TORKOL-4160 file (C-alpha; in steps of 0.2 Angstrom, whole numbers, padded with zeros to 4 digits, m for minus):
381
<pt num="1" X="0245" Y="0136" Z="0047"/>
<pt num="2" X="0246" Y="0149" Z="0034"/>
<pt num="3" X="0240" Y="0143" Z="0017"/>
<pt num="4" X="0242" Y="0150" Z="m0001"/>
<pt num="5" X="0227" Y="0145" Z="m0011"/>
<pt num="6" X="0230" Y="0149" Z="m0030"/>
<pt num="7" X="0214" Y="0148" Z="m0041"/>
<pt num="8" X="0209" Y="0155" Z="m0057"/>
<pt num="9" X="0194" Y="0165" Z="m0051"/>
<pt num="10" X="0181" Y="0166" Z="m0037"/>
<pt num="11" X="0165" Y="0160" Z="m0044"/>
<pt num="12" X="0148" Y="0160" Z="m0037"/>
<pt num="13" X="0149" Y="0142" Z="m0034"/>
<pt num="14" X="0166" Y="0142" Z="m0025"/>
<pt num="15" X="0164" Y="0157" Z="m0014"/>
<pt num="16" X="0155" Y="0148" Z="0000"/>
<pt num="17" X="0168" Y="0134" Z="0000"/>
<pt num="18" X="0182" Y="0146" Z="0001"/>
<pt num="19" X="0174" Y="0155" Z="0015"/>
<pt num="20" X="0171" Y="0138" Z="0024"/>
<pt num="21" X="0190" Y="0133" Z="0022"/>
<pt num="22" X="0195" Y="0151" Z="0028"/>
<pt num="23" X="0185" Y="0148" Z="0044"/>
<pt num="24" X="0196" Y="0134" Z="0049"/>
<pt num="25" X="0213" Y="0140" Z="0042"/>
<pt num="26" X="0223" Y="0156" Z="0039"/>
<pt num="27" X="0221" Y="0156" Z="0020"/>
<pt num="28" X="0226" Y="0169" Z="0007"/>
<pt num="29" X="0217" Y="0166" Z="m0010"/>
<pt num="30" X="0227" Y="0172" Z="m0025"/>
<pt num="31" X="0216" Y="0174" Z="m0041"/>
<pt num="32" X="0225" Y="0175" Z="m0057"/>
<pt num="33" X="0212" Y="0175" Z="m0071"/>
<pt num="34" X="0204" Y="0189" Z="m0080"/>
<pt num="35" X="0188" Y="0179" Z="m0082"/>
<pt num="36" X="0189" Y="0176" Z="m0101"/>
<pt num="37" X="0192" Y="0158" Z="m0102"/>
<pt num="38" X="0181" Y="0147" Z="m0113"/>
<pt num="39" X="0173" Y="0139" Z="m0098"/>
<pt num="40" X="0168" Y="0155" Z="m0089"/>
<pt num="41" X="0152" Y="0164" Z="m0094"/>
<pt num="42" X="0156" Y="0182" Z="m0097"/>
<pt num="43" X="0139" Y="0186" Z="m0089"/>
<pt num="44" X="0146" Y="0180" Z="m0072"/>
<pt num="45" X="0155" Y="0193" Z="m0063"/>
<pt num="46" X="0170" Y="0190" Z="m0052"/>
<pt num="47" X="0166" Y="0185" Z="m0035"/>
<pt num="48" X="0172" Y="0187" Z="m0017"/>
<pt num="49" X="0168" Y="0182" Z="0000"/>
<pt num="50" X="0173" Y="0183" Z="0019"/>
<pt num="51" X="0191" Y="0178" Z="0016"/>
<pt num="52" X="0207" Y="0186" Z="0012"/>
<pt num="53" X="0210" Y="0187" Z="m0007"/>
<pt num="54" X="0219" Y="0196" Z="m0021"/>
<pt num="55" X="0215" Y="0197" Z="m0039"/>
<pt num="56" X="0232" Y="0198" Z="m0048"/>
<pt num="57" X="0235" Y="0208" Z="m0063"/>
<pt num="58" X="0243" Y="0201" Z="m0079"/>
<pt num="59" X="0242" Y="0198" Z="m0097"/>
<pt num="60" X="0238" Y="0184" Z="m0110"/>
<pt num="61" X="0250" Y="0176" Z="m0122"/>
<pt num="62" X="0238" Y="0166" Z="m0133"/>
<pt num="63" X="0227" Y="0156" Z="m0121"/>
<pt num="64" X="0240" Y="0157" Z="m0107"/>
<pt num="65" X="0237" Y="0170" Z="m0093"/>
<pt num="66" X="0254" Y="0177" Z="m0086"/>
<pt num="67" X="0254" Y="0185" Z="m0069"/>
<pt num="68" X="0271" Y="0190" Z="m0065"/>
<pt num="69" X="0267" Y="0195" Z="m0047"/>
<pt num="70" X="0261" Y="0177" Z="m0042"/>
<pt num="71" X="0278" Y="0169" Z="m0039"/>
<pt num="72" X="0284" Y="0184" Z="m0030"/>
<pt num="73" X="0269" Y="0184" Z="m0018"/>
<pt num="74" X="0271" Y="0166" Z="m0016"/>
<pt num="75" X="0290" Y="0166" Z="m0012"/>
<pt num="76" X="0288" Y="0181" Z="0000"/>
<pt num="77" X="0272" Y="0176" Z="0008"/>
<pt num="78" X="0279" Y="0164" Z="0022"/>
<pt num="79" X="0267" Y="0151" Z="0017"/>
<pt num="80" X="0267" Y="0134" Z="0026"/>
<pt num="81" X="0256" Y="0125" Z="0013"/>
<pt num="82" X="0252" Y="0129" Z="m0006"/>
<pt num="83" X="0236" Y="0123" Z="m0013"/>
<pt num="84" X="0233" Y="0125" Z="m0032"/>
<pt num="85" X="0219" Y="0120" Z="m0044"/>
<pt num="86" X="0224" Y="0110" Z="m0059"/>
<pt num="87" X="0222" Y="0125" Z="m0072"/>
<pt num="88" X="0234" Y="0138" Z="m0077"/>
<pt num="89" X="0249" Y="0135" Z="m0089"/>
<pt num="90" X="0259" Y="0148" Z="m0080"/>
<pt num="91" X="0251" Y="0148" Z="m0062"/>
<pt num="92" X="0252" Y="0129" Z="m0060"/>
<pt num="93" X="0270" Y="0126" Z="m0063"/>
<pt num="94" X="0274" Y="0143" Z="m0055"/>
<pt num="95" X="0265" Y="0138" Z="m0039"/>
<pt num="96" X="0273" Y="0120" Z="m0039"/>
<pt num="97" X="0291" Y="0126" Z="m0042"/>
<pt num="98" X="0289" Y="0139" Z="m0027"/>
<pt num="99" X="0283" Y="0126" Z="m0016"/>
<pt num="100" X="0298" Y="0115" Z="m0020"/>
<pt num="101" X="0310" Y="0129" Z="m0018"/>
<pt num="102" X="0303" Y="0133" Z="m0001"/>
<pt num="103" X="0302" Y="0115" Z="0003"/>
<pt num="104" X="0284" Y="0117" Z="0008"/>
<pt num="105" X="0269" Y="0105" Z="0005"/>
<pt num="106" X="0260" Y="0106" Z="m0012"/>
<pt num="107" X="0242" Y="0101" Z="m0013"/>
<pt num="108" X="0234" Y="0099" Z="m0030"/>
<pt num="109" X="0215" Y="0101" Z="m0032"/>
<pt num="110" X="0208" Y="0093" Z="m0048"/>
<pt num="111" X="0192" Y="0087" Z="m0056"/>
<pt num="112" X="0200" Y="0081" Z="m0072"/>
<pt num="113" X="0197" Y="0062" Z="m0075"/>
<pt num="114" X="0203" Y="0059" Z="m0093"/>
<pt num="115" X="0219" Y="0063" Z="m0102"/>
<pt num="116" X="0215" Y="0078" Z="m0112"/>
<pt num="117" X="0219" Y="0075" Z="m0131"/>
<pt num="118" X="0225" Y="0091" Z="m0138"/>
<pt num="119" X="0242" Y="0095" Z="m0145"/>
<pt num="120" X="0247" Y="0107" Z="m0131"/>
<pt num="121" X="0240" Y="0095" Z="m0117"/>
<pt num="122" X="0250" Y="0080" Z="m0125"/>
<pt num="123" X="0265" Y="0091" Z="m0126"/>
<pt num="124" X="0264" Y="0096" Z="m0107"/>
<pt num="125" X="0257" Y="0080" Z="m0101"/>
<pt num="126" X="0274" Y="0074" Z="m0094"/>
<pt num="127" X="0275" Y="0089" Z="m0083"/>
<pt num="128" X="0257" Y="0087" Z="m0078"/>
<pt num="129" X="0260" Y="0069" Z="m0074"/>
<pt num="130" X="0275" Y="0074" Z="m0064"/>
<pt num="131" X="0265" Y="0086" Z="m0053"/>
<pt num="132" X="0252" Y="0072" Z="m0051"/>
<pt num="133" X="0264" Y="0060" Z="m0045"/>
<pt num="134" X="0275" Y="0072" Z="m0034"/>
<pt num="135" X="0261" Y="0082" Z="m0026"/>
<pt num="136" X="0262" Y="0080" Z="m0008"/>
<pt num="137" X="0243" Y="0077" Z="m0008"/>
<pt num="138" X="0229" Y="0078" Z="m0021"/>
<pt num="139" X="0211" Y="0084" Z="m0017"/>
<pt num="140" X="0198" Y="0078" Z="m0030"/>
<pt num="141" X="0180" Y="0080" Z="m0034"/>
<pt num="142" X="0175" Y="0062" Z="m0032"/>
<pt num="143" X="0180" Y="0044" Z="m0034"/>
<pt num="144" X="0180" Y="0045" Z="m0053"/>
<pt num="145" X="0195" Y="0057" Z="m0052"/>
<pt num="146" X="0204" Y="0046" Z="m0039"/>
<pt num="147" X="0202" Y="0031" Z="m0051"/>
<pt num="148" X="0209" Y="0041" Z="m0065"/>
<pt num="149" X="0224" Y="0047" Z="m0055"/>
<pt num="150" X="0228" Y="0030" Z="m0049"/>
<pt num="151" X="0228" Y="0024" Z="m0067"/>
<pt num="152" X="0242" Y="0038" Z="m0070"/>
<pt num="153" X="0253" Y="0031" Z="m0056"/>
<pt num="154" X="0247" Y="0041" Z="m0042"/>
<pt num="155" X="0248" Y="0034" Z="m0024"/>
<pt num="156" X="0230" Y="0031" Z="m0018"/>
<pt num="157" X="0235" Y="0035" Z="0000"/>
<pt num="158" X="0238" Y="0054" Z="m0004"/>
<pt num="159" X="0222" Y="0056" Z="m0014"/>
<pt num="160" X="0207" Y="0064" Z="m0004"/>
<pt num="161" X="0189" Y="0067" Z="m0009"/>
<pt num="162" X="0181" Y="0084" Z="m0007"/>
<pt num="163" X="0163" Y="0080" Z="m0013"/>
<pt num="164" X="0159" Y="0095" Z="m0025"/>
<pt num="165" X="0145" Y="0105" Z="m0017"/>
<pt num="166" X="0135" Y="0121" Z="m0019"/>
<pt num="167" X="0127" Y="0132" Z="m0006"/>
<pt num="168" X="0112" Y="0121" Z="m0003"/>
<pt num="169" X="0103" Y="0135" Z="0007"/>
<pt num="170" X="0103" Y="0146" Z="m0009"/>
<pt num="171" X="0094" Y="0132" Z="m0019"/>
<pt num="172" X="0083" Y="0122" Z="m0007"/>
<pt num="173" X="0070" Y="0135" Z="m0002"/>
<pt num="174" X="0052" Y="0133" Z="m0008"/>
<pt num="175" X="0048" Y="0145" Z="m0022"/>
<pt num="176" X="0032" Y="0154" Z="m0020"/>
<pt num="177" X="0018" Y="0149" Z="m0032"/>
<pt num="178" X="0016" Y="0166" Z="m0040"/>
<pt num="179" X="0035" Y="0166" Z="m0045"/>
<pt num="180" X="0033" Y="0149" Z="m0053"/>
<pt num="181" X="0018" Y="0156" Z="m0063"/>
<pt num="182" X="0028" Y="0171" Z="m0068"/>
<pt num="183" X="0041" Y="0160" Z="m0076"/>
<pt num="184" X="0027" Y="0150" Z="m0085"/>
<pt num="185" X="0020" Y="0166" Z="m0092"/>
<pt num="186" X="0037" Y="0173" Z="m0097"/>
<pt num="187" X="0041" Y="0157" Z="m0106"/>
<pt num="188" X="0023" Y="0157" Z="m0114"/>
<pt num="189" X="0020" Y="0139" Z="m0107"/>
<pt num="190" X="0003" Y="0133" Z="m0102"/>
<pt num="191" X="0002" Y="0128" Z="m0084"/>
<pt num="192" X="0001" Y="0110" Z="m0081"/>
<pt num="193" X="0014" Y="0106" Z="m0095"/>
<pt num="194" X="0028" Y="0095" Z="m0089"/>
<pt num="195" X="0045" Y="0104" Z="m0091"/>
<pt num="196" X="0060" Y="0095" Z="m0097"/>
<pt num="197" X="0074" Y="0107" Z="m0092"/>
<pt num="198" X="0092" Y="0110" Z="m0097"/>
<pt num="199" X="0101" Y="0125" Z="m0090"/>
<pt num="200" X="0119" Y="0130" Z="m0093"/>
<pt num="201" X="0131" Y="0134" Z="m0107"/>
<pt num="202" X="0128" Y="0130" Z="m0125"/>
<pt num="203" X="0145" Y="0121" Z="m0130"/>
<pt num="204" X="0149" Y="0105" Z="m0139"/>
<pt num="205" X="0153" Y="0096" Z="m0123"/>
<pt num="206" X="0136" Y="0098" Z="m0116"/>
<pt num="207" X="0129" Y="0086" Z="m0130"/>
<pt num="208" X="0113" Y="0097" Z="m0132"/>
<pt num="209" X="0110" Y="0090" Z="m0150"/>
<pt num="210" X="0108" Y="0073" Z="m0143"/>
<pt num="211" X="0095" Y="0080" Z="m0131"/>
<pt num="212" X="0085" Y="0088" Z="m0145"/>
<pt num="213" X="0086" Y="0072" Z="m0155"/>
<pt num="214" X="0079" Y="0063" Z="m0140"/>
<pt num="215" X="0065" Y="0075" Z="m0139"/>
<pt num="216" X="0059" Y="0072" Z="m0157"/>
<pt num="217" X="0053" Y="0055" Z="m0151"/>
<pt num="218" X="0044" Y="0062" Z="m0135"/>
<pt num="219" X="0025" Y="0066" Z="m0135"/>
<pt num="220" X="0024" Y="0085" Z="m0135"/>
<pt num="221" X="0006" Y="0087" Z="m0130"/>
<pt num="222" X="0010" Y="0086" Z="m0112"/>
<pt num="223" X="0028" Y="0093" Z="m0112"/>
<pt num="224" X="0039" Y="0108" Z="m0116"/>
<pt num="225" X="0058" Y="0107" Z="m0117"/>
<pt num="226" X="0066" Y="0123" Z="m0109"/>
<pt num="227" X="0084" Y="0125" Z="m0115"/>
<pt num="228" X="0091" Y="0140" Z="m0105"/>
<pt num="229" X="0108" Y="0148" Z="m0106"/>
<pt num="230" X="0119" Y="0154" Z="m0120"/>
<pt num="231" X="0134" Y="0150" Z="m0130"/>
<pt num="232" X="0141" Y="0146" Z="m0147"/>
<pt num="233" X="0129" Y="0132" Z="m0150"/>
<pt num="234" X="0114" Y="0143" Z="m0149"/>
<pt num="235" X="0111" Y="0145" Z="m0167"/>
<pt num="236" X="0113" Y="0127" Z="m0173"/>
<pt num="237" X="0101" Y="0121" Z="m0159"/>
<pt num="238" X="0088" Y="0134" Z="m0164"/>
<pt num="239" X="0090" Y="0128" Z="m0182"/>
<pt num="240" X="0088" Y="0110" Z="m0177"/>
<pt num="241" X="0072" Y="0114" Z="m0168"/>
<pt num="242" X="0065" Y="0123" Z="m0182"/>
<pt num="243" X="0070" Y="0111" Z="m0196"/>
<pt num="244" X="0062" Y="0097" Z="m0186"/>
<pt num="245" X="0045" Y="0106" Z="m0182"/>
<pt num="246" X="0050" Y="0107" Z="m0163"/>
<pt num="247" X="0050" Y="0126" Z="m0162"/>
<pt num="248" X="0033" Y="0127" Z="m0154"/>
<pt num="249" X="0037" Y="0115" Z="m0140"/>
<pt num="250" X="0055" Y="0121" Z="m0136"/>
<pt num="251" X="0059" Y="0137" Z="m0127"/>
<pt num="252" X="0076" Y="0146" Z="m0128"/>
<pt num="253" X="0075" Y="0160" Z="m0114"/>
<pt num="254" X="0093" Y="0164" Z="m0116"/>
<pt num="255" X="0105" Y="0168" Z="m0101"/>
<pt num="256" X="0097" Y="0166" Z="m0084"/>
<pt num="257" X="0104" Y="0176" Z="m0070"/>
<pt num="258" X="0111" Y="0166" Z="m0056"/>
<pt num="259" X="0098" Y="0172" Z="m0043"/>
<pt num="260" X="0084" Y="0167" Z="m0056"/>
<pt num="261" X="0089" Y="0149" Z="m0059"/>
<pt num="262" X="0081" Y="0142" Z="m0044"/>
<pt num="263" X="0064" Y="0147" Z="m0051"/>
<pt num="264" X="0068" Y="0136" Z="m0067"/>
<pt num="265" X="0072" Y="0121" Z="m0056"/>
<pt num="266" X="0056" Y="0124" Z="m0046"/>
<pt num="267" X="0045" Y="0122" Z="m0062"/>
<pt num="268" X="0055" Y="0107" Z="m0069"/>
<pt num="269" X="0048" Y="0089" Z="m0070"/>
<pt num="270" X="0065" Y="0083" Z="m0074"/>
<pt num="271" X="0082" Y="0090" Z="m0077"/>
<pt num="272" X="0094" Y="0083" Z="m0091"/>
<pt num="273" X="0113" Y="0085" Z="m0093"/>
<pt num="274" X="0117" Y="0075" Z="m0109"/>
<pt num="275" X="0136" Y="0079" Z="m0109"/>
<pt num="276" X="0148" Y="0070" Z="m0120"/>
<pt num="277" X="0166" Y="0066" Z="m0120"/>
<pt num="278" X="0177" Y="0077" Z="m0133"/>
<pt num="279" X="0196" Y="0077" Z="m0135"/>
<pt num="280" X="0198" Y="0094" Z="m0126"/>
<pt num="281" X="0187" Y="0090" Z="m0110"/>
<pt num="282" X="0175" Y="0079" Z="m0101"/>
<pt num="283" X="0162" Y="0086" Z="m0089"/>
<pt num="284" X="0172" Y="0087" Z="m0072"/>
<pt num="285" X="0156" Y="0087" Z="m0062"/>
<pt num="286" X="0141" Y="0097" Z="m0066"/>
<pt num="287" X="0135" Y="0108" Z="m0051"/>
<pt num="288" X="0118" Y="0110" Z="m0060"/>
<pt num="289" X="0115" Y="0093" Z="m0053"/>
<pt num="290" X="0117" Y="0098" Z="m0035"/>
<pt num="291" X="0106" Y="0114" Z="m0039"/>
<pt num="292" X="0092" Y="0104" Z="m0047"/>
<pt num="293" X="0092" Y="0091" Z="m0033"/>
<pt num="294" X="0090" Y="0104" Z="m0020"/>
<pt num="295" X="0073" Y="0107" Z="m0028"/>
<pt num="296" X="0069" Y="0089" Z="m0028"/>
<pt num="297" X="0071" Y="0088" Z="m0047"/>
<pt num="298" X="0076" Y="0070" Z="m0054"/>
<pt num="299" X="0091" Y="0072" Z="m0065"/>
<pt num="300" X="0096" Y="0062" Z="m0080"/>
<pt num="301" X="0114" Y="0062" Z="m0085"/>
<pt num="302" X="0125" Y="0053" Z="m0097"/>
<pt num="303" X="0140" Y="0042" Z="m0090"/>
<pt num="304" X="0151" Y="0056" Z="m0096"/>
<pt num="305" X="0146" Y="0067" Z="m0082"/>
<pt num="306" X="0157" Y="0068" Z="m0066"/>
<pt num="307" X="0142" Y="0070" Z="m0054"/>
<pt num="308" X="0136" Y="0053" Z="m0060"/>
<pt num="309" X="0154" Y="0045" Z="m0061"/>
<pt num="310" X="0157" Y="0053" Z="m0044"/>
<pt num="311" X="0142" Y="0045" Z="m0036"/>
<pt num="312" X="0129" Y="0060" Z="m0034"/>
<pt num="313" X="0118" Y="0054" Z="m0047"/>
<pt num="314" X="0112" Y="0036" Z="m0043"/>
<pt num="315" X="0104" Y="0027" Z="m0057"/>
<pt num="316" X="0086" Y="0022" Z="m0053"/>
<pt num="317" X="0087" Y="0031" Z="m0036"/>
<pt num="318" X="0087" Y="0050" Z="m0039"/>
<pt num="319" X="0088" Y="0050" Z="m0058"/>
<pt num="320" X="0095" Y="0040" Z="m0072"/>
<pt num="321" X="0112" Y="0038" Z="m0080"/>
<pt num="322" X="0113" Y="0033" Z="m0098"/>
<pt num="323" X="0127" Y="0030" Z="m0111"/>
<pt num="324" X="0133" Y="0046" Z="m0119"/>
<pt num="325" X="0129" Y="0050" Z="m0137"/>
<pt num="326" X="0113" Y="0039" Z="m0136"/>
<pt num="327" X="0098" Y="0049" Z="m0140"/>
<pt num="328" X="0086" Y="0034" Z="m0138"/>
<pt num="329" X="0092" Y="0030" Z="m0121"/>
<pt num="330" X="0090" Y="0049" Z="m0116"/>
<pt num="331" X="0072" Y="0048" Z="m0123"/>
<pt num="332" X="0068" Y="0032" Z="m0114"/>
<pt num="333" X="0074" Y="0039" Z="m0097"/>
<pt num="334" X="0065" Y="0055" Z="m0099"/>
<pt num="335" X="0048" Y="0046" Z="m0104"/>
<pt num="336" X="0050" Y="0034" Z="m0089"/>
<pt num="337" X="0050" Y="0049" Z="m0077"/>
<pt num="338" X="0036" Y="0059" Z="m0087"/>
<pt num="339" X="0024" Y="0044" Z="m0087"/>
<pt num="340" X="0026" Y="0038" Z="m0069"/>
<pt num="341" X="0022" Y="0051" Z="m0056"/>
<pt num="342" X="0026" Y="0038" Z="m0042"/>
<pt num="343" X="0043" Y="0035" Z="m0049"/>
<pt num="344" X="0046" Y="0054" Z="m0050"/>
<pt num="345" X="0040" Y="0056" Z="m0032"/>
<pt num="346" X="0052" Y="0043" Z="m0025"/>
<pt num="347" X="0066" Y="0050" Z="m0035"/>
<pt num="348" X="0062" Y="0068" Z="m0029"/>
<pt num="349" X="0062" Y="0063" Z="m0011"/>
<pt num="350" X="0079" Y="0054" Z="m0013"/>
<pt num="351" X="0086" Y="0068" Z="m0022"/>
<pt num="352" X="0083" Y="0080" Z="m0008"/>
<pt num="353" X="0088" Y="0067" Z="0005"/>
<pt num="354" X="0105" Y="0064" Z="m0004"/>
<pt num="355" X="0109" Y="0082" Z="m0008"/>
<pt num="356" X="0107" Y="0087" Z="0010"/>
<pt num="357" X="0123" Y="0077" Z="0014"/>
<pt num="358" X="0133" Y="0086" Z="0000"/>
<pt num="359" X="0138" Y="0101" Z="0010"/>
<pt num="360" X="0152" Y="0113" Z="0010"/>
<pt num="361" X="0158" Y="0107" Z="0027"/>
<pt num="362" X="0159" Y="0089" Z="0019"/>
<pt num="363" X="0168" Y="0096" Z="0004"/>
<pt num="364" X="0180" Y="0106" Z="0015"/>
<pt num="365" X="0183" Y="0090" Z="0025"/>
<pt num="366" X="0193" Y="0083" Z="0010"/>
<pt num="367" X="0205" Y="0098" Z="0011"/>
<pt num="368" X="0206" Y="0096" Z="0030"/>
<pt num="369" X="0211" Y="0077" Z="0028"/>
<pt num="370" X="0224" Y="0082" Z="0015"/>
<pt num="371" X="0231" Y="0096" Z="0026"/>
<pt num="372" X="0232" Y="0084" Z="0040"/>
<pt num="373" X="0241" Y="0071" Z="0029"/>
<pt num="374" X="0254" Y="0083" Z="0023"/>
<pt num="375" X="0257" Y="0091" Z="0041"/>
<pt num="376" X="0260" Y="0074" Z="0048"/>
<pt num="377" X="0272" Y="0069" Z="0034"/>
<pt num="378" X="0281" Y="0086" Z="0038"/>
<pt num="379" X="0284" Y="0081" Z="0056"/>
<pt num="380" X="0291" Y="0064" Z="0050"/>
<pt num="381" X="0304" Y="0072" Z="0040"/>
């Protein structure tokens, strides 16, 4: 079976999944992005792996990436199945149309679990809904996406779950003590302090203002909050910390290279992902949760996080799930883990136990089920 897998870019967090799928099938990965989308950090380079791939050249018209060679390659490629991620105002309809012209199965891969409320998404939603309903199969991040698609009129029988995963082997090794001490020294934090960690982008959807508001009400004698990363919200977050006399107990180390992130998880007492719903997006997953769990770090998220809605974060088991935009609920959850070492220990053990099962093989099994589904339907026609 020859498969065309059209995706925006090969990220560090998708490379291993692509490799795993390619071990089972003859897959050509066609990447169409220039890597300048708002969701992509410019510090991250384009990735690759042990699979056939091609980065297609193109140009931008506004926020739309046009890659003229994509439909040509798809049409001439003698592909038996087409797989496409949900993004790409040009690439998505182009791939769908070619699949229909070639009378080959089209499989959609998506993590979106709300109707995005912008003028452009409202305008194009009839097309998006058509693709939802007429895709031969849909592969989704978790049950939360499946529930949303069913509400949009998609048949449940053609939706398959590919549990969103990271390369656990990169995140679960034991970080040496001296490397942890180096991070404490770099951050100018006294050893023994309990670290409340956020690591990721500084954008509105992440709800970081609610996290800082929560920290105002938490005792700072034993704790330090580390907010690592970069993004357009950096200035306002630093101002908030300074204006509320929190500058001395909040650290902003800036962008952390991918290979260094594990050291930050290793020193954390708890990781917090306080994401909120906004008209343009809702946290599809949050792979930082997978990463933190690999180091046995309990995670607190809001109910606007896909990893919580999709079942990875289990309230009271490996962390807590609180209502979005509720700073007091965040503070209460953080304090429960800070003051109860026994609770944290139990959550840490469950975090490791559960994440061990969220592998790329398990993720790829969702694609395998979808491919088997469309293949069997082809035989019936």
